[in-house]
BAPADO-681557 format. One record per residue (C-alpha): z, y, x; residue in one letter. Coordinates in steps of 0.25 Angstrom, whole numbers. Layout:
BEGIN
<pz:Z; py:Y; px:X; resn:A>
...
# end
This chain:
BEGIN
<pz:14; py:111; px:-3; resn:M>
<pz:20; py:100; px:6; resn:A>
<pz:11; py:93; px:16; resn:P>
<pz:7; py:78; px:13; resn:K>
<pz:9; py:68; px:23; resn:W>
<pz:1; py:55; px:19; resn:P>
<pz:3; py:42; px:26; resn:T>
<pz:-2; py:28; px:28; resn:Q>
<pz:4; py:17; px:19; resn:H>
<pz:7; py:8; px:31; resn:N>
<pz:9; py:20; px:41; resn:G>
<pz:23; py:23; px:38; resn:R>
<pz:24; py:31; px:51; resn:W>
<pz:20; py:43; px:43; resn:H>
<pz:34; py:48; px:39; resn:D>
<pz:38; py:46; px:53; resn:F>
<pz:28; py:55; px:58; resn:L>
<pz:30; py:66; px:47; resn:I>
<pz:45; py:66; px:49; resn:T>
<pz:47; py:64; px:64; resn:N>
<pz:33; py:68; px:70; resn:V>
<pz:27; py:79; px:61; resn:M>
<pz:40; py:87; px:60; resn:K>
<pz:44; py:87; px:75; resn:T>
<pz:33; py:82; px:84; resn:L>
<pz:23; py:90; px:90; resn:F>
<pz:20; py:82; px:102; resn:T>
<pz:17; py:67; px:105; resn:L>
<pz:30; py:66; px:113; resn:V>
<pz:39; py:70; px:101; resn:T>
<pz:31; py:60; px:92; resn:I>
<pz:35; py:49; px:101; resn:M>
<pz:49; py:53; px:102; resn:L>
<pz:51; py:53; px:87; resn:V>
<pz:44; py:39; px:86; resn:L>
<pz:54; py:34; px:96; resn:S>
<pz:66; py:40; px:89; resn:L>
<pz:61; py:33; px:76; resn:V>
<pz:60; py:20; px:83; resn:D>
<pz:74; py:22; px:88; resn:N>
<pz:79; py:25; px:74; resn:T>
<pz:73; py:13; px:68; resn:V>
<pz:79; py:4; px:79; resn:S>
<pz:92; py:10; px:77; resn:G>
<pz:92; py:5; px:62; resn:Q>
<pz:90; py:-9; px:67; resn:A>
<pz:105; py:-12; px:66; resn:N>
<pz:106; py:-7; px:52; resn:K>
<pz:107; py:-17; px:40; resn:T>
<pz:109; py:-16; px:25; resn:S>
<pz:114; py:-26; px:15; resn:S>
<pz:109; py:-27; px:1; resn:P>
<pz:117; py:-18; px:-9; resn:S>
<pz:128; py:-25; px:-18; resn:K>
<pz:118; py:-23; px:-29; resn:K>
<pz:111; py:-36; px:-29; resn:T>
<pz:96; py:-38; px:-32; resn:S>
<pz:85; py:-49; px:-32; resn:V>
<pz:82; py:-45; px:-17; resn:A>
<pz:96; py:-46; px:-12; resn:S>
<pz:98; py:-59; px:-18; resn:D>
<pz:85; py:-66; px:-15; resn:T>
<pz:78; py:-58; px:-4; resn:I>
<pz:84; py:-58; px:10; resn:K>
<pz:78; py:-48; px:20; resn:L>
<pz:82; py:-45; px:34; resn:P>
<pz:91; py:-33; px:36; resn:P>
<pz:85; py:-20; px:39; resn:P>
<pz:80; py:-18; px:53; resn:N>
<pz:83; py:-33; px:57; resn:A>
<pz:70; py:-30; px:65; resn:T>
<pz:67; py:-17; px:72; resn:K>
<pz:57; py:-9; px:64; resn:S>
<pz:44; py:-8; px:71; resn:K>
<pz:31; py:0; px:70; resn:R>
<pz:20; py:-10; px:73; resn:N>
<pz:7; py:-4; px:68; resn:F>
<pz:-5; py:-13; px:68; resn:S>
<pz:-17; py:-11; px:76; resn:N>
<pz:-29; py:-11; px:67; resn:V>
<pz:-42; py:-17; px:74; resn:Q>
<pz:-51; py:-16; px:62; resn:H>
<pz:-61; py:-27; px:58; resn:W>
<pz:-73; py:-30; px:68; resn:E>
<pz:-84; py:-40; px:69; resn:N>
<pz:-84; py:-45; px:55; resn:G>
<pz:-69; py:-49; px:55; resn:K>
<pz:-63; py:-48; px:41; resn:T>
<pz:-49; py:-52; px:35; resn:P>
<pz:-46; py:-66; px:32; resn:E>
<pz:-45; py:-72; px:18; resn:A>
<pz:-40; py:-85; px:13; resn:K>
<pz:-49; py:-97; px:13; resn:D>
<pz:-59; py:-96; px:1; resn:G>
<pz:-60; py:-81; px:2; resn:F>
<pz:-70; py:-72; px:9; resn:T>
<pz:-68; py:-58; px:16; resn:V>
<pz:-79; py:-48; px:18; resn:V>
<pz:-79; py:-33; px:21; resn:K>
<pz:-81; py:-26; px:8; resn:F>
<pz:-83; py:-12; px:13; resn:A>
<pz:-78; py:-4; px:26; resn:D>
<pz:-79; py:10; px:32; resn:G>
<pz:-68; py:17; px:23; resn:F>
<pz:-58; py:27; px:28; resn:E>
<pz:-45; py:19; px:24; resn:N>
<pz:-48; py:11; px:12; resn:P>
<pz:-34; py:11; px:6; resn:R>
<pz:-36; py:7; px:-9; resn:W>
<pz:-47; py:1; px:-19; resn:M>
<pz:-50; py:2; px:-33; resn:Y>
<pz:-60; py:-6; px:-42; resn:A>
<pz:-68; py:2; px:-52; resn:M>
<pz:-72; py:-5; px:-65; resn:A>
<pz:-87; py:-7; px:-60; resn:N>
<pz:-83; py:-13; px:-47; resn:G>
<pz:-83; py:-1; px:-38; resn:D>
<pz:-72; py:-1; px:-28; resn:I>
<pz:-65; py:12; px:-24; resn:L>
<pz:-58; py:13; px:-11; resn:V>
<pz:-48; py:24; px:-8; resn:A>
<pz:-49; py:29; px:7; resn:E>
<pz:-36; py:36; px:11; resn:S>
<pz:-26; py:37; px:22; resn:N>
<pz:-16; py:46; px:28; resn:S>
<pz:-19; py:60; px:33; resn:N>
<pz:-12; py:61; px:46; resn:H>
<pz:-9; py:73; px:54; resn:S>
<pz:-13; py:73; px:69; resn:I>
<pz:2; py:71; px:72; resn:W>
<pz:3; py:59; px:63; resn:E>
<pz:-9; py:53; px:69; resn:K>
<pz:-3; py:55; px:83; resn:I>
<pz:10; py:49; px:78; resn:G>
<pz:3; py:37; px:71; resn:G>
<pz:-4; py:34; px:85; resn:F>
<pz:9; py:35; px:92; resn:L>
<pz:16; py:25; px:83; resn:I>
<pz:4; py:16; px:81; resn:G>
<pz:0; py:19; px:67; resn:A>
<pz:-14; py:23; px:71; resn:S>
<pz:-17; py:8; px:75; resn:K>
<pz:-14; py:4; px:60; resn:S>
<pz:-18; py:15; px:52; resn:N>
<pz:-30; py:24; px:50; resn:N>
<pz:-25; py:38; px:53; resn:L>
<pz:-37; py:46; px:49; resn:K>
<pz:-35; py:55; px:37; resn:N>
<pz:-37; py:50; px:23; resn:S>
<pz:-52; py:49; px:18; resn:A>
<pz:-46; py:52; px:4; resn:D>
<pz:-58; py:46; px:-4; resn:K>
<pz:-61; py:35; px:-13; resn:I>
<pz:-74; py:27; px:-10; resn:T>
<pz:-82; py:19; px:-20; resn:L>
<pz:-88; py:5; px:-16; resn:L>
<pz:-98; py:0; px:-26; resn:R>
<pz:-105; py:-14; px:-26; resn:D>
<pz:-118; py:-10; px:-33; resn:S>
<pz:-125; py:-24; px:-31; resn:N>
<pz:-114; py:-33; px:-34; resn:G>
<pz:-114; py:-40; px:-20; resn:D>
<pz:-100; py:-38; px:-17; resn:G>
<pz:-102; py:-27; px:-7; resn:V>
<pz:-101; py:-12; px:-10; resn:P>
<pz:-115; py:-5; px:-8; resn:D>
<pz:-111; py:9; px:-13; resn:I>
<pz:-100; py:17; px:-7; resn:R>
<pz:-97; py:31; px:-11; resn:I>
<pz:-85; py:41; px:-11; resn:T>
<pz:-79; py:40; px:-25; resn:F>
<pz:-69; py:51; px:-23; resn:L>
<pz:-64; py:59; px:-12; resn:D>
<pz:-55; py:72; px:-9; resn:G>
<pz:-43; py:64; px:-12; resn:L>
<pz:-29; py:63; px:-6; resn:N>
<pz:-26; py:50; px:0; resn:Q>
<pz:-31; py:42; px:-12; resn:P>
<pz:-27; py:28; px:-15; resn:F>
<pz:-25; py:22; px:-29; resn:G>
<pz:-37; py:23; px:-39; resn:M>
<pz:-39; py:20; px:-54; resn:L>
<pz:-49; py:22; px:-65; resn:V>
<pz:-43; py:24; px:-79; resn:L>
<pz:-53; py:28; px:-90; resn:G>
<pz:-62; py:39; px:-85; resn:N>
<pz:-53; py:43; px:-74; resn:W>
<pz:-52; py:39; px:-59; resn:F>
<pz:-38; py:40; px:-53; resn:Y>
<pz:-34; py:41; px:-38; resn:V>
<pz:-21; py:42; px:-32; resn:A>
<pz:-20; py:52; px:-21; resn:N>
<pz:-7; py:52; px:-13; resn:T>
<pz:-2; py:64; px:-20; resn:D>
<pz:-8; py:63; px:-34; resn:A>
<pz:-15; py:54; px:-44; resn:L>
<pz:-29; py:60; px:-48; resn:W>
<pz:-40; py:56; px:-58; resn:R>
<pz:-55; py:59; px:-59; resn:Y>
<pz:-65; py:57; px:-70; resn:P>
<pz:-72; py:44; px:-68; resn:Y>
<pz:-83; py:37; px:-75; resn:N>
<pz:-85; py:22; px:-73; resn:P>
<pz:-95; py:19; px:-62; resn:G>
<pz:-93; py:33; px:-55; resn:D>
<pz:-96; py:31; px:-40; resn:A>
<pz:-89; py:44; px:-36; resn:N>
<pz:-80; py:55; px:-42; resn:I>
<pz:-84; py:69; px:-40; resn:K>
<pz:-77; py:76; px:-51; resn:V>
<pz:-63; py:83; px:-49; resn:K>
<pz:-51; py:75; px:-52; resn:G>
<pz:-37; py:78; px:-58; resn:E>
<pz:-24; py:76; px:-53; resn:K>
<pz:-16; py:66; px:-62; resn:V>
<pz:-2; py:67; px:-56; resn:V>
<pz:4; py:71; px:-42; resn:D>
<pz:10; py:60; px:-34; resn:L>
<pz:21; py:61; px:-24; resn:P>
<pz:16; py:63; px:-9; resn:A>
<pz:22; py:74; px:-1; resn:G>
<pz:26; py:75; px:13; resn:K>
<pz:32; py:61; px:14; resn:H>
<pz:21; py:52; px:9; resn:N>
<pz:21; py:39; px:17; resn:R>
<pz:15; py:30; px:7; resn:H>
<pz:4; py:39; px:2; resn:W>
<pz:-5; py:29; px:-6; resn:T>
<pz:-4; py:30; px:-22; resn:R>
<pz:-10; py:18; px:-29; resn:N>
<pz:-12; py:18; px:-44; resn:I>
<pz:-14; py:8; px:-55; resn:I>
<pz:-15; py:9; px:-70; resn:A>
<pz:-9; py:0; px:-81; resn:N>
<pz:-18; py:-9; px:-89; resn:K>
<pz:-21; py:1; px:-100; resn:N>
<pz:-22; py:13; px:-91; resn:G>
<pz:-11; py:21; px:-97; resn:S>
<pz:-3; py:22; px:-84; resn:K>
<pz:-6; py:24; px:-69; resn:I>
<pz:4; py:18; px:-59; resn:Y>
<pz:5; py:25; px:-45; resn:I>
<pz:11; py:19; px:-33; resn:A>
<pz:17; py:29; px:-24; resn:V>
<pz:24; py:25; px:-11; resn:G>
<pz:36; py:31; px:-4; resn:S>
<pz:35; py:43; px:5; resn:G>
<pz:43; py:37; px:16; resn:S>
<pz:49; py:24; px:21; resn:N>
<pz:63; py:24; px:15; resn:V>
<pz:64; py:38; px:9; resn:A>
<pz:68; py:43; px:22; resn:E>
<pz:63; py:57; px:18; resn:N>
<pz:73; py:57; px:6; resn:G>
<pz:71; py:50; px:-7; resn:I>
<pz:68; py:64; px:-13; resn:G>
<pz:54; py:63; px:-6; resn:Q>
<pz:51; py:50; px:-13; resn:E>
<pz:49; py:55; px:-27; resn:L>
<pz:40; py:47; px:-35; resn:L>
<pz:37; py:39; px:-23; resn:K>
<pz:39; py:24; px:-19; resn:A>
<pz:35; py:22; px:-34; resn:S>
<pz:25; py:18; px:-44; resn:I>
<pz:22; py:29; px:-53; resn:L>
<pz:17; py:29; px:-67; resn:E>
<pz:8; py:40; px:-73; resn:V>
<pz:-1; py:41; px:-85; resn:N>
<pz:-16; py:43; px:-82; resn:P>
<pz:-15; py:58; px:-85; resn:D>
<pz:-4; py:60; px:-75; resn:G>
<pz:7; py:61; px:-85; resn:T>
<pz:20; py:52; px:-86; resn:G>
<pz:22; py:50; px:-71; resn:L>
<pz:34; py:42; px:-68; resn:R>
<pz:39; py:32; px:-58; resn:V>
<pz:36; py:18; px:-63; resn:F>
<pz:43; py:10; px:-52; resn:A>
<pz:50; py:15; px:-39; resn:S>
<pz:56; py:11; px:-26; resn:G>
<pz:43; py:5; px:-22; resn:L>
<pz:41; py:10; px:-7; resn:R>
<pz:26; py:9; px:-7; resn:N>
<pz:19; py:3; px:-18; resn:P>
<pz:4; py:3; px:-16; resn:V>
<pz:-4; py:-9; px:-23; resn:G>
<pz:-1; py:-10; px:-38; resn:M>
<pz:-7; py:-20; px:-48; resn:D>
<pz:-4; py:-26; px:-61; resn:W>
<pz:-1; py:-41; px:-61; resn:A>
<pz:-12; py:-48; px:-69; resn:P>
<pz:-9; py:-50; px:-84; resn:D>
<pz:4; py:-42; px:-83; resn:T>
<pz:8; py:-27; px:-85; resn:N>
<pz:16; py:-28; px:-72; resn:V>
<pz:13; py:-19; px:-60; resn:L>
<pz:14; py:-24; px:-46; resn:W>
<pz:14; py:-17; px:-33; resn:T>
<pz:16; py:-20; px:-18; resn:V>
<pz:26; py:-11; px:-10; resn:V>
<pz:26; py:-7; px:4; resn:N>
<pz:41; py:-7; px:8; resn:E>
<pz:49; py:1; px:18; resn:R>
<pz:48; py:0; px:34; resn:D>
<pz:57; py:1; px:46; resn:E>
<pz:67; py:-10; px:42; resn:L>
<pz:62; py:-20; px:52; resn:G>
<pz:50; py:-31; px:52; resn:D>
<pz:54; py:-38; px:39; resn:D>
<pz:59; py:-27; px:30; resn:L>
<pz:55; py:-23; px:20; resn:V>
<pz:45; py:-32; px:13; resn:P>
<pz:34; py:-26; px:5; resn:D>
<pz:33; py:-32; px:-9; resn:Y>
<pz:25; py:-35; px:-21; resn:L>
<pz:32; py:-32; px:-34; resn:T>
<pz:30; py:-30; px:-49; resn:S>
<pz:33; py:-15; px:-53; resn:V>
<pz:43; py:-13; px:-64; resn:K>
<pz:43; py:-1; px:-72; resn:E>
<pz:55; py:8; px:-68; resn:G>
<pz:58; py:-2; px:-56; resn:G>
<pz:64; py:2; px:-43; resn:F>
<pz:60; py:-6; px:-31; resn:Y>
<pz:70; py:-1; px:-20; resn:G>
<pz:64; py:9; px:-11; resn:W>
<pz:70; py:16; px:-3; resn:P>
<pz:84; py:11; px:-5; resn:Y>
<pz:82; py:-4; px:-6; resn:V>
<pz:71; py:-14; px:-3; resn:Y>
<pz:66; py:-27; px:-8; resn:F>
<pz:76; py:-28; px:-18; resn:G>
<pz:90; py:-22; px:-14; resn:Y>
<pz:90; py:-22; px:1; resn:H>
<pz:95; py:-8; px:5; resn:E>
<pz:87; py:0; px:15; resn:D>
<pz:98; py:6; px:25; resn:P>
<pz:90; py:18; px:28; resn:R>
<pz:90; py:24; px:14; resn:V>
<pz:102; py:33; px:13; resn:K>
<pz:99; py:39; px:-1; resn:D>
<pz:109; py:34; px:-12; resn:P>
<pz:102; py:23; px:-20; resn:K>
<pz:99; py:27; px:-34; resn:P>
<pz:103; py:18; px:-45; resn:Q>
<pz:89; py:12; px:-47; resn:V>
<pz:91; py:5; px:-34; resn:V>
<pz:100; py:-5; px:-40; resn:E>
<pz:89; py:-10; px:-49; resn:N>
<pz:79; py:-12; px:-37; resn:T>
<pz:68; py:-22; px:-41; resn:I>
<pz:65; py:-34; px:-31; resn:M>
<pz:50; py:-35; px:-28; resn:P>
<pz:43; py:-48; px:-32; resn:E>
<pz:38; py:-51; px:-18; resn:M>
<pz:39; py:-47; px:-4; resn:G>
<pz:26; py:-45; px:5; resn:L>
<pz:32; py:-44; px:19; resn:G>
<pz:38; py:-33; px:26; resn:S>
<pz:29; py:-21; px:31; resn:H>
<pz:16; py:-28; px:26; resn:T>
<pz:12; py:-15; px:19; resn:A>
<pz:8; py:-22; px:6; resn:S>
<pz:-1; py:-12; px:-1; resn:L>
<pz:-13; py:-18; px:-9; resn:G>
<pz:-10; py:-26; px:-22; resn:L>
<pz:-20; py:-32; px:-32; resn:V>
<pz:-18; py:-44; px:-42; resn:F>
<pz:-30; py:-53; px:-42; resn:Y>
<pz:-35; py:-52; px:-56; resn:K>
<pz:-49; py:-58; px:-54; resn:N>
<pz:-53; py:-73; px:-54; resn:K>
<pz:-62; py:-73; px:-42; resn:A>
<pz:-51; py:-78; px:-32; resn:F>
<pz:-45; py:-92; px:-34; resn:P>
<pz:-36; py:-93; px:-46; resn:S>
<pz:-23; py:-93; px:-37; resn:R>
<pz:-26; py:-78; px:-34; resn:Y>
<pz:-28; py:-74; px:-48; resn:H>
<pz:-17; py:-64; px:-52; resn:E>
<pz:-11; py:-64; px:-38; resn:G>
<pz:-9; py:-52; px:-30; resn:A>
<pz:-16; py:-48; px:-17; resn:F>
<pz:-8; py:-38; px:-8; resn:I>
<pz:-14; py:-31; px:4; resn:A>
<pz:-4; py:-29; px:16; resn:Q>
<pz:-8; py:-17; px:24; resn:H>
<pz:1; py:-22; px:36; resn:G>
<pz:14; py:-18; px:43; resn:S>
<pz:17; py:-7; px:53; resn:W>
<pz:32; py:-9; px:53; resn:N>
<pz:33; py:-23; px:58; resn:R>
<pz:33; py:-30; px:72; resn:S>
<pz:24; py:-40; px:67; resn:V>
<pz:12; py:-36; px:58; resn:L>
<pz:14; py:-39; px:43; resn:S>
<pz:4; py:-38; px:32; resn:G>
<pz:-11; py:-35; px:35; resn:Y>
<pz:-16; py:-45; px:25; resn:K>
<pz:-18; py:-47; px:10; resn:V>
<pz:-9; py:-56; px:3; resn:I>
<pz:-9; py:-63; px:-10; resn:F>
<pz:3; py:-66; px:-20; resn:V>
<pz:0; py:-76; px:-31; resn:P>
<pz:5; py:-72; px:-45; resn:F>
<pz:7; py:-80; px:-58; resn:K>
<pz:11; py:-74; px:-71; resn:N>
<pz:12; py:-60; px:-65; resn:G>
<pz:22; py:-64; px:-54; resn:K>
<pz:20; py:-68; px:-39; resn:P>
<pz:19; py:-84; px:-39; resn:S>
<pz:19; py:-86; px:-24; resn:G>
<pz:21; py:-79; px:-10; resn:P>
<pz:11; py:-70; px:-4; resn:P>
<pz:0; py:-76; px:4; resn:E>
<pz:-10; py:-71; px:14; resn:D>
<pz:-24; py:-69; px:8; resn:F>
<pz:-32; py:-59; px:17; resn:L>
<pz:-27; py:-59; px:32; resn:T>
<pz:-34; py:-57; px:45; resn:G>
<pz:-30; py:-42; px:46; resn:F>
<pz:-21; py:-44; px:58; resn:I>
<pz:-29; py:-46; px:71; resn:A>
<pz:-18; py:-49; px:81; resn:D>
<pz:-4; py:-49; px:75; resn:L>
<pz:3; py:-49; px:89; resn:K>
<pz:-5; py:-36; px:93; resn:A>
<pz:-4; py:-30; px:79; resn:D>
<pz:-19; py:-29; px:77; resn:K>
<pz:-25; py:-29; px:64; resn:V>
<pz:-39; py:-28; px:58; resn:Y>
<pz:-36; py:-20; px:46; resn:G>
<pz:-25; py:-18; px:35; resn:R>
<pz:-27; py:-22; px:20; resn:P>
<pz:-22; py:-12; px:10; resn:V>
<pz:-30; py:-11; px:-4; resn:G>
<pz:-34; py:-23; px:-13; resn:L>
<pz:-44; py:-24; px:-24; resn:L>
<pz:-50; py:-35; px:-32; resn:V>
<pz:-64; py:-33; px:-36; resn:Q>
<pz:-71; py:-37; px:-49; resn:K>
<pz:-77; py:-49; px:-42; resn:D>
<pz:-63; py:-54; px:-38; resn:G>
<pz:-64; py:-50; px:-23; resn:S>
<pz:-53; py:-44; px:-16; resn:L>
<pz:-55; py:-31; px:-8; resn:L>
<pz:-45; py:-27; px:3; resn:I>
<pz:-45; py:-12; px:8; resn:A>
<pz:-42; py:-13; px:23; resn:D>
<pz:-39; py:2; px:26; resn:D>
<pz:-38; py:3; px:41; resn:V>
<pz:-51; py:-5; px:43; resn:S>
<pz:-58; py:3; px:32; resn:N>
<pz:-62; py:-10; px:26; resn:T>
<pz:-62; py:-16; px:12; resn:I>
<pz:-62; py:-32; px:12; resn:W>
<pz:-67; py:-41; px:1; resn:R>
<pz:-61; py:-55; px:-1; resn:V>
<pz:-68; py:-64; px:-11; resn:S>
<pz:-66; py:-79; px:-15; resn:A>
<pz:-76; py:-89; px:-11; resn:T>
<pz:-83; py:-97; px:-22; resn:T>
<pz:-75; py:-110; px:-19; resn:S>
<pz:-62; py:-102; px:-18; resn:N>
<pz:-64; py:-96; px:-32; resn:I>
<pz:-62; py:-110; px:-38; resn:S>
<pz:-50; py:-113; px:-30; resn:M>
<pz:-36; py:-113; px:-37; resn:K>
# end
C-alpha cells in the first residue's frame, strides 16, 4: 500500500519536501542545499515568457496579465502572532465581531445542522519529523500549525438561545483528515482525504458512536498537496458533489498522478455513478448554489511560482463537463510554460472564470448569503474567505471579501468585509487566517480562523439591518 503524504492547503512546500528532501536528505545541511537549488531553478525561469495560443478565448481577448516570472517568485510565509488582549478582526461599520468559540485544533470547516448545531471539522496535515524540520527552515512553521491532524468533528450547541454555544462535545472521531460534511436523510456524510464515508444519524444526535460505511474511495496517494475534500448536495439530495484539489502545483509529477484530481466529482448518495462533473480546477474548495438557481459556484486556488501577480485565484460558476485550464493554461487561455505534456483537445474549450480574486490570496471559503438579517445589499451575494499568501513578496488575502450578486451573476467587484487579520504588513505579521464560512439560522456569519484555533461571529446591528 502506497504511503499517504497529506499537506496543507496553503503550505505548498509539501511536494518540495517529498521530492527533494525525503528522498535524498538525511541531514539539515542537505536540506538547505536542496532549498538553495530550488531557488536557483525558480530564478532561472525568470527570463522565460509565454504568449497566448493562436486559439483565442475570452481571456486572451479581454484579460491582460503580466508574463510569467515578470517578478521573481518568492516564498514569503506570514508570521502568525495570534489574537491577544481582546483584539478581534475588523468588520464594516454597522456590524459587530465577537469570538464565538476557541480552543480548537485547526478548525478548518463548518456545517450547520437543521436544529442549529454547528459542526467543526478539526483537521490538518500529518508531517513527518523531516517535513517539520524542512517547514521550519523555509519559514512555513511561522504560518501553519505543523501539529498532526486532530481528525475529529466537534459539535457546538447553543441550548439557551443566547448566541453562544454552551455545549461542546466530540461528534465523531477516528477520521482521516475530515473536511466536508453533509446530512442527507438519515445519513451523516463526511469527506476524508481518501474516501467519502456515511454514518447512521438521527436529527438532534449530539454524537455518533456507531460504525460507518465507506461510500466511495477518493484519490489521495503519495502526491496529495491539496488534501481537503469538500462536499455539497443538489437541492433534491439525489447527487453529491466532491471538490478534489490537484496533487501538485502544475502536474510536475506527471499528469497520470492527477487522475480524478483538480476536479469536482459527482456521485450518487450510495456511492454509485462516480464521474467527473467539471475539471481543470486546480484547487476548488468552497462550493455553494447561487440563490434561486441550479447553478453551482466555486472558488479556486490557482497555481504558484510564476511571480507576484500570477495566477489570480477566481470565483466561477461550474458548468457540467466544463474544463477550466489546469495545468495547461490559466485564467482563460494563458499558457503555462512549465507544462510540457501535450495538450488534450479539451484545452481548446477552456472556460474563462467570471471573476478574479487576486493572486496568491488562497481563496477557500465560499457561502452565498440567503438570510435576511444583513442589509439588503448583501442578500444573495457571496462571502469568500481568503486564507492568505505564502508565494508573494507583499502579503495578499488574509481577509473575508464580499461579491454582490444580482439575478445569479456578480453585479460588482469584490469588496473588503472582514479585515484586521494583518498585524504588520511590512513585517509580514498576521493575527490569524480565515478559511471556512457559515451562515447561521439567525443570519450571523461564522468564520473559522484555523491557525488561531478560533471561530468568529459577525452580526448586523439593529440600525444596520434597515439599511439598503
